[in-house]
N, C-alpha and C positions, 0 to 999 in steps of 0.2 A: 589693199584688197578691203571692200565695205563690209559690213556686217552680213548685208543681204546675201551678198557672195559666199561668204563663211557658211552662213545657213546652208544655202542649197549645196554647198561642198561637202558638207557634214551628210546632207541628206543622201546625196550621190554615193559617197563612202559606204554609207548603212545599206543602202538598196543594192549597190556592188557586191557587197560581202554574202548577202543574201543569195544574191545569183549565184555567185561561186559556189556558194556551199550548196546549190541546189534546194534552196529553202524555197521553192516555188508559190507556195501557197502565202507566206510571210511577205514575200517580196510583190505579191499581187495585191495583197492589203495595203501597203505601204505604198504602192504605186498610185493605188485609186484614192488615197486620201491626201496627195500631194497637194490638191488645190486648197484643203482645208487647214493646212499648215501654212497658208498664205505665202508658197514659195513660187518662185518662177522658174520653170525648167530651162536649164541650157543646153549645148550640145552634147555636153557629156552624159546628161540625165535621159536625153533620147538615145543616145548610142547605146547606154544600158538597156533601155526597153528593147532596143533591137537584139542584143545578146539574150537579155531574157527571153524572148520569144524563139530565138535560134536554139537555145539550150532546151527549151521544152519542144523541139521539133515541129515548130509552127512558123513556117520561114513564110508563109503568105502574110500572117500577120505581122510580121519581122518587116515585111516590103511594105505593108501598109505606113508603118511608123516610119520607114526611110522616105515614103514617097511625102508626108507631112512636113518632114524635116526639111526637104528640097522646097516644099511650096511655101514654107515659113521663113525661110532664108537661114535655116541651121546648116551647120555644115559636117558631114558626116567624116570621119578621118578613114585613112586607109585600113586599120585594123577592123572596123565596124564593117565595112565594105567587103572586105575578104571574109570573114565571118559567115555574113549572110549567101555571099558566093559560094562558100564550102557548103552550108546547111542544103542549099538548092543542090549542089551535086551529089551530096549523100543520098536526095532523095531521087536521084535520076532526072532531076528537071534542069536539064542543061539549058533548054531555051532561056528560062527565065535567070539562070546562072549568067549568061553571056548578056542580057539585057541590064544587069547590075553593074557587070564589066563594063559595058558601053557607057553608063551614069558615069562611072570613074573618070572615063576621058572625057567625056562632057563638062564636067566640073572640076577639070583640072588636077583632079587626085592621081599620083602616079601610082601604078600598081608596085606590089615588091615581089621577091621569086616565090614568095609563099602563096601571092595570089594567084599566080602562074600555076604552081604545083596543084593547086587545089581544081583549078580546070581541068590541069591533065588527069588527075585521079577521076575527076568525074566523066571525061571523054573514054577513059579505059574503063569504068565503072559500066558504061552500056555498049562498050563492044567497038567503041569509034576510034582503034586502035591509030590507023592511019593519019586522022586528024591529030590526034594527041602526038604523033611522031613529027607531022609538019609544024605544029604549033612549037613543038621542042627546037625545030631546027630555026625558027624565026627568032626564039629566045636566045640561041647561040648568036646569031647575026649581030642582034641588038647589043647593047653596051652593058646588059643586064647579065651576070654569069649565073649559068645553070649550078644547083648544090646537088649533093646526093640523093637528096628526095625527089628532086626533078627527075634523074635518070632513075629509081626505083620506082616512080610512078609508070613510067613508059616500059620500064622493063616487065612490071608486074602485067600491065596491058598485053604485052606480046606473050607473055607465060599463060595468060588466061585463055589465048586463042591457039594454043600449041604451037607457039613460035619461037622457042626457047633459043634456038640458035641465034637469032637476032637479038633477044635479050642479053646473050653473053657477050656479042658485040658492044652492047652499050656498056657493061660492066667494064670490059677492057679500055673504053672510051673514057669512062669516068676514072678509072684509075690513071689512065696517061695523064690526064687533068690534074692528077695529083688529089683526087677525092679519096676521102677514105669509105670503103662501103661497108655498112653498119650490118646488124644481124637483120633487121626487116630486108635489106636489100638480098641478102643471102637467103632468107626466107622465104622469099620470091620464087628464087631459082628451085628451091627443094621442092617447092609446090608445083613449080612447072614440070619439074622431073616426075614428078608424082602422078600428074594429069596425063602426061605422055605414056604411061606404064613403064619408065625405065627409073623405078626409085633406088636402084643399086648404084647410079651414077652419084648419087647422093653422098656416098663415102669420099669420092675424090673433093667434092665440094666442101665436104667437112675438114678435109685435109686442107685444102685451100684456104679457109676460112683462118685456120691456127696458124696457117704461113704468115698472114697477113695480121696475127696477133688481134683477131676478132674474135669474142668468146661466143660461143653457142650460145642461145636462152632457151628457156623452155618451148617456146614456139618451134624453134630450130628441131629439137628432138622430138616433140610432140608429132609434128609436121612428117618428119624423116620415118619415125615410128608407123605414123597412120598408113603411109604410103606403101610401105613393107610389108604389112599386114593385108592392105586392101589387093595387093599382087601376089600374096602368098609366099613371100620370101620369108620365111620361117627363120632360118639359121639367122640371117643379117637382123631380123627383127628383136630377137632375142639378144644378139650382141649387143644392140641399142639399148635394148630395156635394161639390160646390165650397167651399161654405162651411164643411162638416166638416173638410176637408182645410186649408183655410187658418186656422182656429181651431187645427188640432193635434192633431183626433181621428182615430182610425184607424179606416176603416171595414172591417167582418170580412168574411171570405173568403166567405161564402155571399153577403152582400149585394153584394159586388163584382162576382160572377159574375151576379148578376140583373141587374146595372146593365150589365154589357157586354152581355148578350144583349140587353135592351132597347134599348140604344143601337145595336146592329148593326141590328136590326129598323126601328127608325126612320130610320136612316139610308138605308134604302130610297126613302124618299119625300125626305128632306132631307140631301142629300149633305155638306152643309157640315158635318154631324156627324160625317163620317170622323173629324176631328182628335179629336175625344172618344173615339172608339173608340179610338185611338192612346193617348191619355193616361191612359185607364183601365188599357187592357192593360198598358202599360208600367210602371203603378204597381202593378199586380199582380206583373209580374215583378220588380220591384224590391223586393217584400216577401216574395219566394219562397211567395205564394200559389199553390195548385193552380187552375189554370184548368180548368174542367169540358169535356169532350170536346165537347158540344152548344156551348158558347161559342167552342170553337175553331173550329167548323164555322162560325159564325156571323162570327167575324172575317174568316176566308178569303173568306167570299161578299162581305162588306161591303167589303174591300179590291178584290175584284176587281170588283165593282159600280163600284167608286168609280175606276176604270182605274189602281190601284195595283197591278197585275199582280205586278209584281217582287216587291213583298213578299208579294203573296198567295201567290205560289209559295214562298215562305221559310218563311211560316207552315204550310203544309201539309206540307213535308218536316219541319218541327220536330214537328208531330203525329206524324207516322209514326215518326220517330225515337225519341218519348217513349213508344210502344208503343201510342197512339191509332189507331183504325181509321175514319178519316173516311169520312161519309156518302157515297152515290153522288152525292147532289145536290151535294156539294161538288167532289167531283172532277169531276163535269160542267162546274158553272163554271168551274173553272180551266183545263179544256181548251178551253172556248168563248174564254175571255178571251184564253189564249194564240193560238190560231188567229186571233182577231180582230188581233191586232197582229204575225202572222208567225211567232210562236215555235213553228214546227210540231213541230219535234225535242224539245222540252219536253213539248210536248201527247201527242205519240206515246209518250214514256217515261212519261208519267203513265197512258196509254191501257194499256201493256202491264202497268203496275202493279196496273190496277183489273179487267179485264177478266174474269179467270179466276173471280172470286168475287161477282162483282155480278149483280144483276137487269140482264139484258139490254137490257130495254126503257127503262131510264133511260141507257144509254149514248149520247154524242152522236157516233155514227157519221157522222152525214151531215156534221158541221162538220168531221170530220178528212178525209173522203174528199174534200170540197171543196177543202180547203185544199192536200192533197197532189196535189190535181188541176191545182191551179193554178201548183204548183211542179214540175211534170212528174214528179213522183216517183211512177210508174204502179206499179211493184212493191208499194209501199209501201201504196198507196190501194187495189190487189187483195187485200193482207195484211188490212186493215181490213174490206174487204167480206166476205171468205171468213169472218173470225172472227164477225162479224153474222150471215151465215148459218146457219153453224154454231151457234150461240146461238140460232136460231129467230127472227132478226130480219131483213126484207129491207127494207134503207135505201132511201129515195126517191133518194139520190146514186149514182150507179155510177162506178166507176173509167172514167176516159178509155180510149178505144180505142187512140189514138194516144199515143205517147210525144213531150211536149212537149221540144223542143230548146231550151235559152237559148242565144243568141249573144251573146258578147261584143261 
């Protein structure tokens, strides 16, 4: 190996390191200064340039480098060509991907199964599932052996178009060929069940994974949980959420809000779920997640309906403190709940806070007037009644005519 080759080799190593580290600006500067170093680029140099543009998601420029290589007698290897094919496929440019595939044949460069897998994923990405299935059939008839990624790519295509039954047939075929389905393979099927509106089938799939000693990953659980929440399967969603937490996975903020809202609504019928509302809400606080305004409203409702008025009042104040505007319904349920336990001063304080900028038809004037009457607070009962009349509402309850005096 002569000195010049060693020098261009060192240049290539440095350039490749920068590209691998996504240091595109430094790599671009180094690339631009190649001629000033007095170096002559070789096959590897240009292959790195192709990879550089592919990582920058600029397959058009990468193809220009490839064309230059071919015109000037350089020989790209299968890895470089596969990278370019994959980038075209990821951008939905299947025609360009197959043009590069044809170039491979014309220069005698044998594609690998990875090359075919990129084309399969590309076809499925644009919905050309039948073509992907046919291409897979051609691969099986050739001397090349499909791997689990081959099967997973086509399974994903079938699931995307709602043909999960055919995806399962491919799963069984892969197992018969002694290939080992991985988490990505099963996650594709979870997504298929979700799209078909049958997320509960995921429990059987989860069991199947474990039977084959394939460990569910974060995507497995989050896809499953998302599907259950999307289709309103709250009991099952709560089960998977708890399993995720026990396994050490972190549920993202958006799904936590969805779960919290669902649990609050569900707790209207099943009061024992209130403890789960507490747990999810506190988990979000501990993780510094943002609780959505509508989730806050529902938490207040759930707590008050569950006779935890003190906590509900506390959460309502927290909402107002952080700048949220509780719904009229939320204010109302707190006022009614406080009146129900005789906390009329707190109820009145909330009434004074809300009545000015709210639809008067939703304000519980009757509950307040009744409670104030019971306590002999005639002037305040009249105040509430007057506010109602001023806002265009005639309450059924009226202030007592007589001041009730409570004797010790």
